[in-house]
Backbone as a printed PyTorch tensor [residue, N CA C, xyz], in Angstrom:
tensor([[[  0.8490,  -1.1610,   0.0000],
         [  0.0000,   0.0000,   0.0000],
         [  0.8970,   1.2260,   0.0000]],

        [[  0.6220,   2.1360,  -0.8980],
         [  1.4490,   3.3330,  -0.9340],
         [  1.0670,   4.2810,   0.2040]],

        [[  1.9660,   5.1840,   0.5290],
         [  1.7320,   6.1490,   1.5970],
         [  0.4240,   6.8920,   1.3340]],

        [[ -0.4110,   6.9770,   2.3520],
         [ -1.6790,   7.6910,   2.2400],
         [ -2.7660,   6.9250,   1.5110]],

        [[ -2.5320,   5.6390,   1.2330],
         [ -3.5110,   4.8420,   0.4970],
         [ -4.6980,   4.4220,   1.3430]],

        [[ -5.6030,   3.6930,   0.7120],
         [ -6.7930,   3.2070,   1.4010],
         [ -6.9620,   1.7260,   1.1360]],

        [[ -7.3910,   1.0060,   2.1510],
         [ -7.6920,  -0.4160,   2.0580],
         [ -9.1970,  -0.5630,   2.1720]],

        [[ -9.8110,  -1.2340,   1.2000],
         [-11.2480,  -1.4960,   1.2550],
         [-11.4580,  -2.8750,   1.8550]],

        [[-12.2370,  -2.9330,   2.9120],
         [-12.5080,  -4.1870,   3.6070],
         [-13.8560,  -4.7290,   3.1250]],

        [[-13.7920,  -5.7830,   2.3090],
         [-14.9900,  -6.4120,   1.7530],
         [-15.2190,  -7.7500,   2.4300]],

        [[-16.4610,  -8.1160,   2.5990],
         [-16.7760,  -9.4290,   3.1300],
         [-16.4890,  -9.5790,   4.6100]],

        [[-16.4920,  -8.4900,   5.3240],
         [-16.1550,  -8.5550,   6.7470],
         [-17.2290,  -9.2310,   7.5780]],

        [[-18.3620,  -9.5430,   6.9910],
         [-19.3790, -10.2780,   7.7400],
         [-18.9940, -11.7530,   7.8750]],

        [[-17.9580, -12.1880,   7.1410],
         [-17.5160, -13.5770,   7.2230],
         [-16.6970, -13.8450,   8.4720]],

        [[-16.2290, -12.8200,   9.1210],
         [-15.4340, -12.9980,  10.3310],
         [-15.4980, -11.7500,  11.1750]],

        [[-15.1370, -11.8660,  12.4250],
         [-15.2870, -10.7300,  13.3310],
         [-13.9790, -10.0790,  13.7260]],

        [[-12.8380, -10.6780,  13.3440],
         [-11.5800, -10.0610,  13.7620],
         [-10.4310, -10.4600,  12.8400]],

        [[ -9.4140,  -9.6410,  12.8380],
         [ -8.1340,  -9.9280,  12.2120],
         [ -7.1240,  -9.0180,  12.8880]],

        [[ -5.8550,  -9.2860,  12.7290],
         [ -4.8620,  -8.4440,  13.3890],
         [ -3.8920,  -7.8720,  12.3730]],

        [[ -3.4210,  -6.6830,  12.6670],
         [ -2.4580,  -5.9960,  11.8160],
         [ -1.3800,  -5.3780,  12.7040]],

        [[ -0.2820,  -5.0370,  12.1150],
         [  0.7910,  -4.3510,  12.8120],
         [  0.4670,  -2.8560,  12.7790]],

        [[ -0.0860,  -2.3290,  13.8570],
         [ -0.5590,  -0.9400,  13.8660],
         [  0.5060,   0.0910,  13.5090]],

        [[  1.7220,   0.0240,  14.0490],
         [  2.7090,   1.0400,  13.6630],
         [  2.9610,   1.0880,  12.1530]],

        [[  2.9740,  -0.0720,  11.5110],
         [  3.1880,  -0.0940,  10.0670],
         [  2.0910,   0.6650,   9.3470]],

        [[  0.8440,   0.4220,   9.7380],
         [ -0.2850,   1.1050,   9.0990],
         [ -0.2890,   2.5880,   9.4320]],

        [[ -0.0890,   2.9280,  10.6960],
         [ -0.1530,   4.3360,  11.1010],
         [  0.9500,   5.1610,  10.4650]],

        [[  2.1760,   4.6230,  10.4470],
         [  3.2840,   5.3770,   9.8670],
         [  3.1430,   5.5240,   8.3590]],

        [[  2.3890,   4.6400,   7.7480],
         [  2.1460,   4.7340,   6.3060],
         [  0.9440,   5.6080,   5.9840]],

        [[  0.2280,   6.0590,   7.0230],
         [ -0.9600,   6.8950,   6.8490],
         [ -1.9940,   6.2120,   5.9480]],

        [[ -2.1860,   4.9050,   6.1810],
         [ -3.1260,   4.1140,   5.3980],
         [ -4.4540,   4.0340,   6.1400]],

        [[ -5.5460,   4.2150,   5.4120],
         [ -6.8870,   4.1250,   5.9930],
         [ -7.5180,   2.7770,   5.6540]],

        [[ -8.1670,   2.1650,   6.6260],
         [ -8.9180,   0.9330,   6.4080],
         [-10.3970,   1.3110,   6.4100]],

        [[-11.0480,   1.0870,   5.2810],
         [-12.4310,   1.5200,   5.1160],
         [-13.3560,   0.3420,   4.8540]],

        [[-14.5010,   0.2970,   5.5110],
         [-15.4650,  -0.7680,   5.2230],
         [-16.2410,  -0.4530,   3.9500]],

        [[-16.6010,  -1.4690,   3.2210],
         [-17.5200,  -1.3220,   2.0980],
         [-18.8180,  -1.9400,   2.5860]],

        [[-19.7850,  -1.1020,   2.9070],
         [-21.0050,  -1.5580,   3.5470],
         [-22.2090,  -1.2220,   2.6770]],

        [[-22.6260,  -2.1890,   1.8880],
         [-23.7970,  -1.9680,   1.0410],
         [-25.1010,  -2.1030,   1.8090]],

        [[-25.0390,  -2.6730,   3.0220],
         [-26.2570,  -2.8440,   3.8100],
         [-26.9150,  -1.5080,   4.1370]],

        [[-26.1150,  -0.4630,   4.2890],
         [-26.6730,   0.8440,   4.6430],
         [-27.1830,   1.6060,   3.4220]],

        [[-26.9550,   1.0730,   2.2360],
         [-27.3400,   1.7780,   1.0080],
         [-28.7130,   1.3710,   0.4870]],

        [[-29.2880,   0.3230,   1.0710],
         [-30.6560,  -0.0830,   0.7660],
         [-30.9580,  -0.2990,  -0.7010]],

        [[-31.9740,   0.4050,  -1.1920],
         [-32.4700,   0.2110,  -2.5510],
         [-31.4140,   0.5230,  -3.6090]],

        [[-30.5930,   1.5480,  -3.3730],
         [-29.5610,   1.9010,  -4.3570],
         [-28.5420,   0.7730,  -4.5060]],

        [[-28.1760,   0.1400,  -3.4220],
         [-27.2330,  -0.9770,  -3.4830],
         [-27.8330,  -2.1330,  -4.2850]],

        [[-29.1030,  -2.4140,  -4.0730],
         [-29.7620,  -3.4880,  -4.8170],
         [-29.7930,  -3.1680,  -6.3080]],

        [[-30.0840,  -1.9260,  -6.6350],
         [-30.1440,  -1.4960,  -8.0340],
         [-28.7750,  -1.6450,  -8.7130]],

        [[-27.7440,  -1.1690,  -8.0530],
         [-26.4030,  -1.2450,  -8.6120],
         [-25.9630,  -2.7030,  -8.7300]],

        [[-26.2350,  -3.4960,  -7.7080],
         [-25.8570,  -4.9070,  -7.7350],
         [-26.5360,  -5.6350,  -8.8900]],

        [[-27.8140,  -5.3620,  -9.1230],
         [-28.5360,  -6.0100, -10.2240],
         [-27.9110,  -5.6710, -11.5690]],

        [[-27.3620,  -4.4640, -11.6930],
         [-26.7330,  -4.0490, -12.9450],
         [-25.3070,  -4.5870, -13.0820]],

        [[-24.5240,  -4.5070, -12.0130],
         [-23.1060,  -4.8180, -12.1060],
         [-22.7590,  -6.2930, -11.9590]],

        [[-23.4230,  -7.0090, -11.0570],
         [-23.0440,  -8.3970, -10.8000],
         [-23.0900,  -9.2790, -12.0450]],

        [[-24.1210,  -9.1990, -12.8880],
         [-24.0980, -10.0170, -14.1120],
         [-22.9380,  -9.6520, -15.0460]],

        [[-22.5850,  -8.3690, -15.1060],
         [-21.4760,  -7.9470, -15.9600],
         [-20.1300,  -8.4340, -15.4220]],

        [[-19.9930,  -8.4380, -14.1130],
         [-18.7650,  -8.9530, -13.5000],
         [-18.6850, -10.4610, -13.7110]],

        [[-19.8020, -11.1680, -13.4840],
         [-19.8300, -12.6280, -13.6310],
         [-19.5390, -13.0570, -15.0670]],

        [[-20.0060, -12.3000, -16.0380],
         [-19.7850, -12.6620, -17.4430],
         [-18.4010, -12.2680, -17.9460]],

        [[-17.6870, -11.4710, -17.1800],
         [-16.3590, -11.0220, -17.6050],
         [-16.3740,  -9.7370, -18.4020]],

        [[-17.5540,  -9.1340, -18.5820],
         [-17.6330,  -7.8600, -19.2990],
         [-16.9290,  -6.7380, -18.5340]],

        [[-16.9630,  -6.8250, -17.2140],
         [-16.2310,  -5.8810, -16.3660],
         [-15.1490,  -6.6880, -15.6700]],

        [[-13.9050,  -6.2600, -15.8350],
         [-12.7850,  -6.9730, -15.2340],
         [-11.9910,  -6.0280, -14.3420]],

        [[-11.3740,  -6.6100, -13.3490],
         [-10.5520,  -5.8670, -12.4170],
         [ -9.1590,  -6.4830, -12.4080]],

        [[ -8.1500,  -5.6360, -12.4540],
         [ -6.7810,  -6.1290, -12.3100],
         [ -6.5210,  -6.3330, -10.8280]],

        [[ -6.4240,  -7.5930, -10.4280],
         [ -6.1600,  -7.9060,  -9.0300],
         [ -5.1090,  -9.0020,  -8.9430]],

        [[ -4.4320,  -9.0230,  -7.8360],
         [ -3.5350, -10.1220,  -7.5060],
         [ -4.0060, -10.6540,  -6.1650]],

        [[ -4.3820, -11.9250,  -6.1310],
         [ -4.9440, -12.5190,  -4.9230],
         [ -3.8730, -13.1820,  -4.0770]],

        [[ -4.0630, -13.0860,  -2.7600],
         [ -3.1830, -13.7130,  -1.7920],
         [ -4.0490, -14.4030,  -0.7410]],

        [[ -3.6230, -15.5650,  -0.3030],
         [ -4.2790, -16.2400,   0.8230],
         [ -3.8830, -15.5060,   2.1010]],

        [[ -4.6570, -15.6650,   3.1380],
         [ -4.3700, -15.0000,   4.4120],
         [ -2.9700, -15.3570,   4.9020]],

        [[ -2.5100, -16.5570,   4.5940],
         [ -1.1650, -16.9730,   5.0060],
         [ -0.0690, -16.2350,   4.2440]],

        [[ -0.4250, -15.5350,   3.1770],
         [  0.5460, -14.8280,   2.3520],
         [  0.5410, -13.3180,   2.5990]],

        [[ -0.0100, -12.8890,   3.7100],
         [ -0.1040, -11.4520,   3.9890],
         [  1.2730, -10.7880,   3.9590]],

        [[  2.2720, -11.4370,   4.5500],
         [  3.6170, -10.8450,   4.5640],
         [  4.1420, -10.6690,   3.1360]],

        [[  3.9290, -11.6630,   2.2900],
         [  4.3550, -11.5730,   0.8920],
         [  3.6040, -10.4480,   0.1730]],

        [[  2.2940, -10.3760,   0.4040],
         [  1.4930,  -9.3200,  -0.2270],
         [  1.9850,  -7.9430,   0.2030]],

        [[  2.2510,  -7.7940,   1.4910],
         [  2.7290,  -6.5140,   2.0220],
         [  4.0560,  -6.1250,   1.3780]],

        [[  4.9690,  -7.0920,   1.2660],
         [  6.2790,  -6.8320,   0.6740],
         [  6.1290,  -6.4340,  -0.7970]],

        [[  5.2570,  -7.1350,  -1.5270],
         [  5.0450,  -6.8050,  -2.9420],
         [  4.3900,  -5.4390,  -3.1080]],

        [[  3.4440,  -5.1130,  -2.2260],
         [  2.8240,  -3.7930,  -2.2750],
         [  3.8520,  -2.6970,  -2.0220]],

        [[  4.6560,  -2.8800,  -0.9950],
         [  5.6600,  -1.8740,  -0.6400],
         [  6.6980,  -1.6740,  -1.7280]],

        [[  6.9800,  -2.7150,  -2.4980],
         [  7.9890,  -2.6010,  -3.5500],
         [  7.3710,  -2.2800,  -4.9140]],

        [[  6.0480,  -2.0870,  -4.9540],
         [  5.3860,  -1.7120,  -6.2060],
         [  5.2910,  -2.8380,  -7.2180]],

        [[  5.2950,  -4.0940,  -6.7550],
         [  5.2700,  -5.2310,  -7.6600],
         [  3.9150,  -5.9390,  -7.7140]],

        [[  2.8560,  -5.3110,  -7.2720],
         [  1.5240,  -5.9210,  -7.3510],
         [  0.8570,  -5.4590,  -8.6410]],

        [[  0.2520,  -6.4150,  -9.3380],
         [ -0.4940,  -6.0890, -10.5480],
         [ -1.8940,  -5.6630, -10.1540]],

        [[ -2.2650,  -4.4330, -10.4290],
         [ -3.5890,  -3.9380, -10.0540],
         [ -3.7090,  -3.7700,  -8.5530]],

        [[ -4.7390,  -4.3620,  -7.9930],
         [ -4.9970,  -4.2800,  -6.5500],
         [ -4.6760,  -5.6140,  -5.8930]],

        [[ -4.2330,  -5.5600,  -4.6610],
         [ -3.9760,  -6.7820,  -3.8900],
         [ -5.2600,  -7.1540,  -3.1500]],

        [[ -5.6080,  -8.4170,  -3.2040],
         [ -6.7910,  -8.9340,  -2.5100],
         [ -6.3310, -10.0520,  -1.5850]],

        [[ -6.6650,  -9.9130,  -0.3050],
         [ -6.3510, -10.9440,   0.6770],
         [ -7.6310, -11.7410,   0.9180]],

        [[ -7.5750, -13.0320,   0.6830],
         [ -8.7390, -13.8940,   0.9040],
         [ -8.5470, -14.6900,   2.1840]],

        [[ -9.5700, -14.6260,   3.0520],
         [ -9.5410, -15.4180,   4.2800],
         [-10.9120, -15.8740,   4.6520]]])
């Protein structure tokens, strides 16, 4: 994550906790932000109905590099060195 970047936390309803090295995040001025469609009600449903089929069919693609939760250190190192293709996604 570059200095001053933002981390989007998706799927946080799948678990209630995770741990991070706070000094690393704070000194990098990185923000961790939830993506919460539950509070968006009807608009979220409307957008989901439009976008999800396009994502599923491959019409909309995202450049991402996926890492398992066990690879967090590797993902962090690749992010810090600018070697991640697109966005880094941690799956757990």
